[in-house]
Backbone as CSV, one residue per row, in Angstrom:
resi,resn,N_x,N_y,N_z,CA_x,CA_y,CA_z,C_x,C_y,C_z
1,PHE,18.098,19.349,-27.560,18.875,18.671,-26.518,19.029,19.623,-25.344
2,GLU,18.423,19.278,-24.229,18.431,20.168,-23.072,19.351,19.622,-21.990
3,MET,20.208,20.468,-21.463,21.080,20.061,-20.361,20.284,20.117,-19.067
4,ILE,20.405,19.084,-18.249,19.698,19.034,-16.977,20.675,19.390,-15.868
5,ASP,20.286,20.327,-15.037,21.104,20.685,-13.888,20.619,19.856,-12.697
6,TYR,21.260,18.696,-12.499,20.835,17.782,-11.450,20.979,18.386,-10.052
7,ALA,21.928,19.283,-9.886,22.120,19.906,-8.572,20.876,20.682,-8.152
8,GLN,20.133,21.212,-9.120,18.913,21.943,-8.791,17.708,21.018,-8.661
9,ARG,17.775,19.843,-9.259,16.617,18.954,-9.281,16.633,17.881,-8.205
10,THR,17.759,17.638,-7.597,17.873,16.563,-6.620,18.537,17.094,-5.357
11,ASP,18.110,16.587,-4.229,18.673,16.973,-2.945,19.926,16.137,-2.682
12,GLY,21.092,16.751,-2.841,22.360,16.039,-2.679,22.536,15.442,-1.293
13,GLU,22.079,16.126,-0.270,22.205,15.604,1.098,21.370,14.335,1.254
14,ALA,20.176,14.313,0.683,19.325,13.111,0.759,19.960,11.950,-0.007
15,VAL,20.547,12.235,-1.153,21.226,11.202,-1.936,22.372,10.604,-1.127
16,LYS,23.163,11.463,-0.521,24.300,11.016,0.293,23.823,10.184,1.472
17,GLN,22.831,10.658,2.204,22.351,9.941,3.387,21.744,8.586,3.015
18,THR,21.034,8.527,1.907,20.471,7.251,1.441,21.590,6.275,1.112
19,TYR,22.612,6.744,0.413,23.756,5.900,0.051,24.469,5.382,1.301
20,LEU,24.728,6.273,2.258,25.415,5.860,3.485,24.580,4.847,4.276
21,ALA,23.269,5.035,4.307,22.395,4.077,5.004,22.431,2.716,4.307
22,ARG,22.440,2.723,2.978,22.515,1.465,2.227,23.861,0.775,2.450
23,LEU,24.932,1.549,2.506,26.257,0.983,2.803,26.261,0.335,4.178
24,ASP,25.776,1.058,5.168,25.747,0.531,6.542,24.951,-0.758,6.613
25,GLN,23.829,-0.799,5.917,22.990,-1.995,5.926,23.763,-3.185,5.329
26,LEU,24.399,-2.980,4.176,25.173,-4.060,3.546,26.366,-4.449,4.418
27,PHE,27.116,-3.460,4.894,28.324,-3.741,5.672,28.007,-4.432,6.998
28,SER,26.809,-4.221,7.520,26.444,-4.888,8.774,26.289,-6.396,8.594
29,HIS,26.005,-6.847,7.372,25.837,-8.282,7.101,27.167,-9.015,6.908
30,ILE,28.187,-8.329,6.453,29.429,-8.997,6.039,30.088,-9.790,7.166
31,PRO,30.194,-9.285,8.392,30.778,-10.128,9.455,30.001,-11.431,9.672
32,THR,28.695,-11.372,9.569,27.867,-12.576,9.721,28.123,-13.534,8.564
33,TRP,28.189,-12.996,7.364,28.422,-13.833,6.191,29.778,-14.527,6.241
34,LEU,30.752,-13.899,6.888,32.099,-14.483,6.973,32.314,-15.288,8.253
35,ALA,31.254,-15.513,9.018,31.386,-16.215,10.306,31.943,-17.629,10.159
36,ASP,31.770,-18.251,8.999,32.304,-19.602,8.769,33.821,-19.594,8.568
37,TYR,34.414,-18.418,8.537,35.861,-18.264,8.342,36.434,-17.502,9.531
38,PRO,36.554,-18.150,10.698,36.965,-17.437,11.919,38.373,-16.843,11.841
39,GLU,39.188,-17.312,10.913,40.546,-16.775,10.770,40.551,-15.397,10.097
40,LEU,39.435,-15.011,9.484,39.367,-13.720,8.808,39.008,-12.620,9.790
41,GLN,39.692,-11.507,9.636,39.448,-10.337,10.468,38.923,-9.217,9.580
42,ILE,38.059,-8.391,10.143,37.528,-7.258,9.402,37.917,-5.981,10.136
43,GLU,38.582,-5.107,9.416,38.934,-3.802,9.963,38.135,-2.740,9.240
44,ARG,37.698,-1.737,9.975,36.961,-0.615,9.391,37.872,0.598,9.286
45,SER,37.709,1.308,8.207,38.345,2.610,8.068,37.373,3.494,7.288
46,GLU,37.870,4.575,6.726,37.006,5.490,5.995,37.693,5.957,4.723
47,VAL,36.883,6.368,3.774,37.374,6.971,2.544,36.621,8.287,2.352
48,ARG,37.293,9.250,1.784,36.661,10.535,1.486,36.229,10.499,0.025
49,ILE,34.950,10.779,-0.184,34.371,10.752,-1.529,33.900,12.162,-1.861
50,GLY,34.172,12.597,-3.066,33.692,13.895,-3.525,32.884,13.733,-4.798
51,GLU,31.655,14.228,-4.759,30.785,14.165,-5.932,30.145,15.532,-6.122
52,VAL,29.848,15.885,-7.356,29.279,17.196,-7.650,27.972,17.380,-6.883
53,LEU,27.118,16.384,-6.899,25.805,16.516,-6.279,25.864,16.516,-4.757
54,THR,26.763,15.721,-4.189,26.774,15.522,-2.740,27.867,16.292,-2.012
55,ASP,28.819,16.835,-2.757,30.005,17.452,-2.189,30.858,16.356,-1.533
56,TYR,31.729,16.715,-0.604,32.621,15.734,0.027,31.968,15.116,1.253
57,TYR,32.199,13.835,1.449,31.717,13.123,2.631,32.606,11.917,2.869
58,THR,32.519,11.340,4.058,33.283,10.136,4.353,32.340,8.945,4.367
59,ALA,32.862,7.824,3.919,32.099,6.574,3.864,32.965,5.470,4.467
60,PRO,32.320,4.442,5.008,33.079,3.346,5.616,33.768,2.477,4.565
61,VAL,34.906,1.932,4.943,35.655,0.968,4.132,35.879,-0.254,5.012
62,LEU,35.751,-1.435,4.424,36.066,-2.665,5.149,37.298,-3.306,4.528
63,VAL,38.204,-3.772,5.376,39.374,-4.526,4.925,39.264,-5.913,5.545
64,ILE,39.323,-6.919,4.698,39.268,-8.299,5.166,40.673,-8.865,5.064
65,LYS,41.136,-9.432,6.194,42.513,-9.918,6.221,42.631,-11.148,7.099
66,THR,43.730,-11.828,6.915,44.135,-12.894,7.828,45.134,-12.258,8.779
67,PRO,45.614,-13.004,9.776,46.645,-12.408,10.643,47.916,-12.003,9.890
68,THR,48.133,-12.554,8.692,49.385,-12.276,7.986,49.255,-11.455,6.710
69,GLU,48.039,-11.326,6.136,47.940,-10.576,4.880,46.555,-9.981,4.666
70,GLN,46.545,-8.867,3.910,45.274,-8.265,3.508,44.765,-9.015,2.296
71,LEU,43.507,-9.435,2.331,42.913,-10.178,1.225,42.052,-9.300,0.325
72,ALA,41.253,-8.437,0.940,40.340,-7.618,0.142,40.063,-6.292,0.836
73,LYS,39.811,-5.292,0.001,39.368,-3.992,0.497,38.038,-3.696,-0.184
74,ILE,37.026,-3.403,0.630,35.692,-3.124,0.130,35.475,-1.624,0.285
75,GLU,35.556,-0.907,-0.836,35.622,0.555,-0.796,34.516,1.206,-1.615
76,PRO,33.645,1.956,-0.964,32.607,2.693,-1.682,33.221,3.700,-2.659
77,GLN,32.555,3.856,-3.810,33.029,4.794,-4.826,32.128,6.011,-4.962
78,GLY,30.861,5.880,-4.559,29.969,7.027,-4.622,28.541,6.635,-4.904
79,ALA,27.668,7.608,-4.677,26.232,7.409,-4.883,25.818,7.769,-6.300
80,CYS,26.553,8.654,-6.936,26.165,9.181,-8.248,26.889,8.415,-9.348
81,ILE,26.313,7.275,-9.685,26.908,6.356,-10.652,25.947,6.227,-11.833
82,ILE,26.462,6.184,-13.037,25.614,6.016,-14.211,24.874,4.686,-14.105
83,ASP,23.566,4.729,-14.282,22.691,3.549,-14.276,22.609,2.823,-12.945
84,ALA,23.040,3.441,-11.859,22.941,2.808,-10.539,22.844,3.905,-9.487
85,GLU,22.453,3.522,-8.284,22.377,4.482,-7.177,23.474,4.216,-6.160
86,GLY,24.642,3.830,-6.649,25.803,3.633,-5.795,26.657,2.479,-6.285
87,ARG,27.941,2.605,-5.989,28.882,1.548,-6.366,29.884,1.338,-5.255
88,ILE,30.279,0.072,-5.085,31.327,-0.333,-4.156,32.303,-1.189,-4.946
89,ASP,33.591,-0.915,-4.830,34.603,-1.745,-5.471,35.203,-2.684,-4.436
90,VAL,35.376,-3.928,-4.834,36.008,-4.927,-3.980,37.352,-5.257,-4.625
91,TYR,38.423,-4.769,-3.986,39.773,-4.973,-4.496,40.366,-6.221,-3.849
92,GLY,40.757,-7.186,-4.668,41.421,-8.380,-4.172,42.725,-8.577,-4.912
93,LEU,43.475,-9.563,-4.499,44.761,-9.833,-5.147,44.588,-10.257,-6.606
94,PHE,43.397,-10.725,-6.978,43.172,-11.230,-8.320,42.230,-10.361,-9.128
95,GLY,42.026,-9.123,-8.706,41.224,-8.218,-9.499,40.245,-7.419,-8.677
96,ILE,39.398,-6.709,-9.409,38.378,-5.861,-8.806,37.017,-6.416,-9.194
97,GLU,36.140,-6.490,-8.217,34.749,-6.862,-8.471,33.883,-5.677,-8.078
98,TYR,32.682,-5.608,-8.672,31.833,-4.439,-8.495,30.489,-4.813,-7.881
99,ILE,30.083,-4.020,-6.892,28.768,-4.136,-6.295,28.068,-2.810,-6.586
100,ILE,26.875,-2.890,-7.184,26.141,-1.671,-7.495,24.721,-1.764,-6.927
101,TYR,24.156,-0.617,-6.634,22.791,-0.563,-6.119,21.868,-0.261,-7.282
102,LEU,21.003,-1.236,-7.603,20.098,-1.103,-8.741,18.663,-0.919,-8.262
103,VAL,17.932,-0.089,-8.995,16.509,0.139,-8.717,15.730,0.015,-10.028
104,ASN,14.453,-0.270,-9.886,13.548,-0.327,-11.039,14.046,-1.251,-12.156
105,GLY,14.590,-2.396,-11.778,15.053,-3.359,-12.781,16.441,-3.103,-13.315
106,GLY,17.110,-2.078,-12.827,18.474,-1.803,-13.270,18.508,-1.060,-14.593
107,SER,19.596,-1.235,-15.320,19.835,-0.513,-16.567,19.069,-1.146,-17.726
108,TYR,18.745,-0.284,-18.681,18.099,-0.746,-19.911,18.905,-0.242,-21.093
109,LEU,19.012,-1.073,-22.122,19.705,-0.704,-23.350,18.767,-1.023,-24.499
110,ARG,18.436,-0.007,-25.267,17.479,-0.157,-26.375,16.196,-0.853,-25.911
111,GLY,15.718,-0.467,-24.732,14.471,-1.007,-24.213,14.565,-2.377,-23.566
112,GLU,15.745,-2.978,-23.580,15.932,-4.306,-22.975,16.673,-4.186,-21.656
113,GLN,16.220,-4.936,-20.676,16.868,-4.951,-19.368,18.263,-5.562,-19.517
114,MET,19.304,-4.829,-19.079,20.680,-5.305,-19.239,20.972,-6.520,-18.371
115,PHE,20.441,-6.523,-17.145,20.669,-7.631,-16.226,19.332,-8.303,-15.972
116,LYS,19.136,-9.474,-16.563,17.839,-10.164,-16.516,17.418,-10.545,-15.104
117,ASP,18.379,-10.748,-14.213,18.069,-11.256,-12.876,17.736,-10.169,-11.866
118,VAL,17.663,-8.921,-12.293,17.378,-7.829,-11.371,15.861,-7.668,-11.252
119,THR,15.331,-8.094,-10.106,13.895,-8.015,-9.894,13.551,-7.061,-8.752
120,ASP,14.426,-6.933,-7.781,14.183,-6.083,-6.616,15.243,-4.998,-6.541
121,ASP,14.891,-3.882,-5.902,15.880,-2.844,-5.624,16.875,-3.402,-4.609
122,GLY,18.161,-3.127,-4.804,19.141,-3.566,-3.832,20.538,-3.637,-4.408
123,TRP,21.454,-4.134,-3.578,22.856,-4.305,-3.975,22.990,-5.572,-4.814
124,TYR,23.762,-5.466,-5.895,24.012,-6.587,-6.793,25.495,-6.664,-7.112
125,TRP,25.994,-7.889,-7.173,27.349,-8.119,-7.693,27.218,-8.259,-9.190
126,VAL,27.890,-7.384,-9.917,27.921,-7.469,-11.368,29.238,-8.131,-11.727
127,GLU,29.135,-9.388,-12.191,30.345,-10.139,-12.504,31.186,-9.388,-13.524
128,ASN,32.476,-9.440,-13.330,33.420,-8.741,-14.191,33.731,-9.608,-15.414
129,ASN,32.688,-9.846,-16.220,32.857,-10.622,-17.451,31.819,-10.141,-18.458
130,LEU,31.665,-10.862,-19.536,30.766,-10.407,-20.592,29.377,-11.037,-20.526
131,LYS,29.046,-11.677,-19.431,27.780,-12.404,-19.350,26.591,-11.548,-18.907
132,ASN,26.832,-10.302,-18.536,25.758,-9.432,-18.039,24.958,-10.098,-16.932
133,LYS,25.665,-10.634,-15.963,25.019,-11.269,-14.822,25.084,-10.342,-13.624
134,ALA,23.943,-10.189,-12.963,23.881,-9.421,-11.723,23.257,-10.331,-10.670
135,HIS,23.971,-10.523,-9.584,23.516,-11.419,-8.522,23.112,-10.597,-7.303
136,PRO,21.874,-10.814,-6.781,21.476,-10.076,-5.583,22.411,-10.393,-4.420
137,MET,22.761,-9.368,-3.670,23.727,-9.544,-2.591,23.099,-10.289,-1.422
138,ASN,23.720,-11.416,-1.089,23.361,-12.239,0.066,24.625,-12.994,0.465
139,LYS,24.532,-13.883,1.428,25.724,-14.577,1.909,26.408,-15.348,0.783
140,GLU,25.665,-16.138,0.053,26.260,-16.953,-1.018,26.926,-16.078,-2.072
141,THR,26.230,-15.029,-2.490,26.792,-14.116,-3.488,28.060,-13.462,-2.966
142,PHE,28.028,-12.992,-1.718,29.200,-12.315,-1.174,30.392,-13.265,-1.091
143,ILE,30.177,-14.494,-0.634,31.279,-15.464,-0.545,31.836,-15.738,-1.940
144,ASN,30.981,-15.898,-2.939,31.444,-16.130,-4.313,32.245,-14.940,-4.833
145,LEU,31.764,-13.736,-4.577,32.472,-12.524,-4.986,33.834,-12.446,-4.298
146,PHE,33.854,-12.682,-2.998,35.096,-12.641,-2.224,36.102,-13.659,-2.760
147,MET,35.636,-14.862,-3.029,36.540,-15.910,-3.551,37.045,-15.548,-4.946
148,GLU,36.189,-14.951,-5.762,36.590,-14.543,-7.115,37.690,-13.475,-7.049
149,ALA,37.522,-12.505,-6.160,38.480,-11.396,-6.064,39.792,-11.802,-5.401
150,THR,39.731,-12.776,-4.484,40.913,-13.086,-3.669,41.515,-14.461,-3.928
151,ARG,40.734,-15.365,-4.496,41.127,-16.779,-4.645,41.494,-17.355,-3.269
152,TYR,40.805,-16.879,-2.245,41.090,-17.316,-0.872,40.751,-18.787,-0.698
153,ASP,41.639,-19.499,-0.064,41.424,-20.921,0.222,41.755,-21.133,1.698
154,SER,40.700,-21.220,2.509,40.938,-21.335,3.965,41.744,-22.564,4.210
């Protein structure tokens, strides 16, 4: 059993920059996806993330709110995630939902693909249940995730 020193084998700065670019790409779509809900406002802020491989860095956070209440916070958790190349948590009044960046078909357990629907590299919503469902991130998926986390009813 050999211990792998990932800090020597992987470029932490490249990992961080790739993660931040993927976040920016996903976050750039969210205002468009929510365009059918003109009462919703999106505020940007930042979170400080510290990981062994990447050290400390700041990442964007999105807060979705109405004029009277915060509905959801979309907060990156890091690039160095087991079985994924990044995770974002979506905090709503009714729970937390998870978006992860999967590559090469995602995770495998005993040689079987854990999420059958993972065909392309990209962001996926992994439903917070026992069905092992991963949905590729797009407008429909994001709206479903948002409604699940917030129970928002315009």
